[in-house]
Phi, psi and omega in degrees: 000154177292156174296156180292124179261093188296321185299310181289319182297312185294319177298316181300310184289327176296324177292320179296313178302319182291319180299322182275355184053044189299333189245008174294137190245113174279157174274090186249094185293348181283345182251150173293145186256154171217114180258112183248127184215128170263148178305127186287152189273159168276134183283077182281344176120332180221145170276153178237180187293332176298316174304311183303320179290314182299309185283334174296314181300314178297322183291323179301312180299314182300313180295319180298310183292325178298316180296331181279000175103006178282151167276108192257127170255120181222084188263176177215144175207193191222127177275082206261344176278159176144174188295320183305322179294321174298317181296319177298318180299315183290318186277329186250355179069031180253161175283128181303329180292314181295318181299316184293312183289329174297319179295319179299317181297318179295315184286329179295317180294326178290319178295325181293332174298335181284352179071036183281140184273066186259142173274091184289346179294341181263005186296140169208163171244146182292346176270000173296131175306326179296328178282307185289341170301312178292326175298320176296321175300316177301317179303314181296321178292319176299317182299314179296329181275356180086013178273354179231137175213166179248131183205173179272146180207151174286137180226159172275115182251127175267112184285347178269307176285350178054052181209163175276139179250141169292157181305324182292342180269002176259114183240116181055038177081004182236154177297134183299333184262311186275333187078003180288148177295124184282142177250153173264120179237157177255119180231155174285126186224166175263140182229145165264136186275065182291335180296336177294344180252009190301313185293317181287328174296327180285308185293327181291343178300331181291342179272351184269068188283354176253023171256150175300137180300326178300318180293317180297320180292320178298317177294321178301314180293325180290321176293321167061055177291129176222135178265129184206196185231132173254124181213176186245141163258142171268128182269164184293343176265008177091351179282161176251143183238121177276134175230158176236138177217148172261357180233063180295341179297340182263015187299330180277001173257006182294139175232353177196163169243138184233139178249151171290148175303337182262004179297142178306323181293319177302313181298322179292317180293328184292336182299333180241018181222095182299326180293325176292323174302316179297320180298316179297320178297323177294321179297326184286350176287342173278141180297179183270352183294133180302318180297323180291321178296322180296323185280339184292156176302137182283121182238144180221160178222127182277118181284344186088349177274159170233156177242139179273131180298134185296345180246007181205104183295343180267357184262112182253129179250138177295142173256114183249158164258128185235137184289346182267357179273125183267131179292332184280353181248132181064236180250359184082012177217143183223169161250145182256131175242089189300331184293336189231023175208120189296322179296316179295325180293314177302319182291318180294318179297322181294322184254014174063039180263157186292152179229105182242113179288131179239354171238120189238135178307147185302329184263012180254155177274117180306329184285331183253351184291130183223159180259131177261240182273346180242135176291150179267119182240013181272188182281173178160195178239157185286142177216160179055031187228030175051245187288355179265347187306134179092344181283158169284169181299315182294320178297319181294319178300316182294321182293317179297315181297319181299316183290319182284329174292326182296320181267006172082013181252001181215160181206129175291137185211163175251133181236154178235140174289331180302132177249157176301150187272111178283117186249357180285135174226127183276059183223150187274336185265078183194178181283119179300143178277125189277059175223161177232160178245116185249132179297333181268316189256349180085216178279123185233126176282140177289162174272157181301330179292342179275355184267158001277153166273108184274147170293152176296152181297322182236136181240125185269111181259016186286344180237166178285170178088185182277115180303329181295332179291331183267351183273086185302315183298322181284319188274347179278127183208195178240153179283129179290345180271308186254349181079359180278178181294143180210167180240136175293153170288125185267003170281157173240166184279144172310137183294343175294337176294319181301324183266008183269353181215005185300328179300326179284324178296325179301335182294335170201090189284356179248012182297150181279349175241167182307319184222132170276104189299321179299316179292319181295320180296330181281316189271325184279149001282167172299127184283325177218115179249137185229135177181182187279153178296340180295344179261016186299328186256289194296297185303309184294322177293316182294322178296321177296317177301310183302316181299314180295324177293317178294327177295319180292334176274359178078015180279331177225162182259355181255154179257341181240135184279330191234110180291319180235138179231134175231130179250111183278158177284173183269163174260126182243166177205153174306152174249153184222143174229145175277184185293342179267002177084014176274143178293143181234137181276152183307326184286355177262359191244142166239151179244137180220119179054042176083357178249160184244145181217154173289136176300322183264101178102344177060026175290147180295150179233135178278127176270117181264182180294159173285126181225167177306135179301130179207147180296325184296327180257006174055025180258036182267136171249124182280125178306324185301320181290323178291321177297320179296327182273317190242338187098157183295323183299328177294318176298314183299316181296318182297317183296338184258347190273157164066301188268133173306140189295338180278353183256161176292148178238142178258124176281130177225148177298320181297319178296319176299318178300318179297320179293321179297320180297322179292320175307310180297323181294316180296321179298318179296316182300321183280322186271340181258003179296136181235155176073026179271141173287170181297158174305143180093353179292131181292128181287151176225162181220063182283343185235161185299313180303318181294318181295318178300317180290323178295321177297317178299318181297313185285329173295321177294318180301311182297315184291313182296320178299315181294317185293317180295320178299330180264006180064027174269069189298320182294327179289324175297318179300316179302320180294325182287326172300316182295320179293320177299319177300316181295325178292318178299325180275354189256034181298335180279350179290158179288166186298322181295320178292324180289321177298314180302318181293315179296318177295323175298316179302313182295313183290323180289330180273350185301320177298332182270318182233074190291326180290314178299319181300318181295318179299313182293321181297318177295319178299331180278005172096015183266139177267329180286143178289153173302318184293350176255005187256134181294158178292140180291152178238143183273156173264114181304330181294330182275356176278343181276121179280152176285345183231164178234145172256121186238129179285150180235129179239145172239119182053038175085356180255130181293131181240357178150193178213155180239146174253120185229156175303147183301328184261017180294140179278172185297325180297319178295317181297316179300318182293320179294321180294317181292342180274352180296139180302320182294326179286317179304314180294322182290329181277345177053041176081359181267157178285145178289150179286322180202145175233123181244117178258120173262104191308129176076001187231302188202156171241122178255124180244131177256117183286000000 
């Protein structure tokens, strides 16, 4: 037979599937449903190997469940708003809309080459007016319900680009694009009130038993529930200052009180203190990211005020302004205990403040225990703390809280690290916010009949700042309340909003409302969601918040969007550098005897470590080029082979060649088989070779089914290699057993290599498509082997194993064990003292 022609075969079967609408999904409530979704891509213009791995995994699950009789929803869309389109528009003079849709068209055609079983009839892009129209309706419903509000917030301001930057866009204190020193500014912004859902978002994590524990822990830490004490210090000017602490037990170790630069008291003091104004300005040069503030040098300013210790009227603590105190956490004011907090210790050492240990390890002497360069954060008992001495940390916390609550100056409280979600973006390529600003009425939400607020057809990027702010014709409108002149809000929504509910829209992407509740009730939650670990916090947390908010509004019946979550590993490749240290792409390199050289000129190339494929290091392999050489099924098989799917995988040419050889082998087995009875012939096992092959087939069916259900793709692949070997070794089996084995191999490999499977299925004489064929079922009776493998030990040391009939009696097993060469050598010609046979498990021989 001819070699398998992947290019022609794959194009043919993709056309057949499309003509038959094989993957269009009806809402069929009579069938069990399975909603499979991979995180939708940003339309950058090309798919990469990470896409190939992600979407192959989802496709395997979708095809597997469809064959098992499920009604499978497997849609695709585009996370299409965002900064790259603006950069392209600014740098290349193109319309961001045209750039985005051109990229979508290119990526759609590349994804279709992968043979994905996607229902393309549900496709949308978040920049489609039809999509963001419905998102504007959601915004208005959230606003009416109190889930959206407008407030002031610190933002990262780029004074050159005249725009707000996300924390990730601030690099070493400078704007990622302009290089300008970033300033911290306070602007009126829109917020989603995610903190109102903090407790339920936290507690519900325990119900997500099909999520990785790592992701649940990351979300738990991000929400950051802490039980603590809110209490008051009396200041030297007679005012009272509220502070929050999670460590009230360390109150007798306090050496200062610190305010956030943005605390109202700090702002009031600065009105009459120019030096404090300068200090605040210096603090604002640091971005708003918590991690960046933590890494920055600890700076303080002495306000001249003191705070009286709540348990000692003669104990006065300096009140400082500190750049590491966040206004958004607690009350924006803390007391510092340097002995037991590293940040406080660094600050105290810098400004010559006292350091008194008040929690001492149980095996240490309180009189001699001292703090060096590192704060002590371990367990122990209280010391140097008057009435707390000798208590445990928890006992001391309770005692302090009890005393301060009794005199009315303290209250036990729960605080969350989670902050409300700031969704305003001063950027033009995003979903417009459906409100206007009226001089008479203030901020006014539009009516649904006024929607959609469409982006202008042309966006002018010739100047810095937000183009929507300069587009007078676009932003000038009328107030829906009074009819007077008004201005549109020129901010757009954070693109994370777009991806926070798209999974619900897929249940009916053409609905006249944001969500068709009947369709959503059938399909949600998503049964299997797949994406990168980098989205563990923001995207997944925001999607959970959105679902709970929609649930409270009666739009959906579920509170959690994703029943199962899988985070796949990255695709890596070797890195290469030329003699000048420049990155070199793999297609410029040849290898000879383990060394690498440039194809052009044969100059030596340094082989670096295998790292995540990235454009910056030029170690990217385009799936399109591999498909052209080997076919999509080879890529799909490679992505599923060898490596557990949650781990990183290294792309190698040798690995691709090996997968291609297996594709050819399966094709040969199916197309060169001779002496097979017609399809539908009942298999029999009247002879030993046929029975052995039938057992291999049914063991493979059982194992592959189990592995795919558990997303152990590499284990399923290993079983198929074993089945192919068994078929190759089973030439003596009868035709019916060989047909059964070949059909099992084809059907079991179909989710992974769907084009090859269709070709082989047809070669085996079937008229019906594989995608229309049910998943095979195993016969439990054929999983039982006729023989057993039993380990043999002499004096507790393994000496070998014996294969005996399943019904062999103990004397037969004992005789077989004593005949083993390893046992004979161990006994040195002597009779054994005792032989213990544990039926079906082990033989223990005592010499």
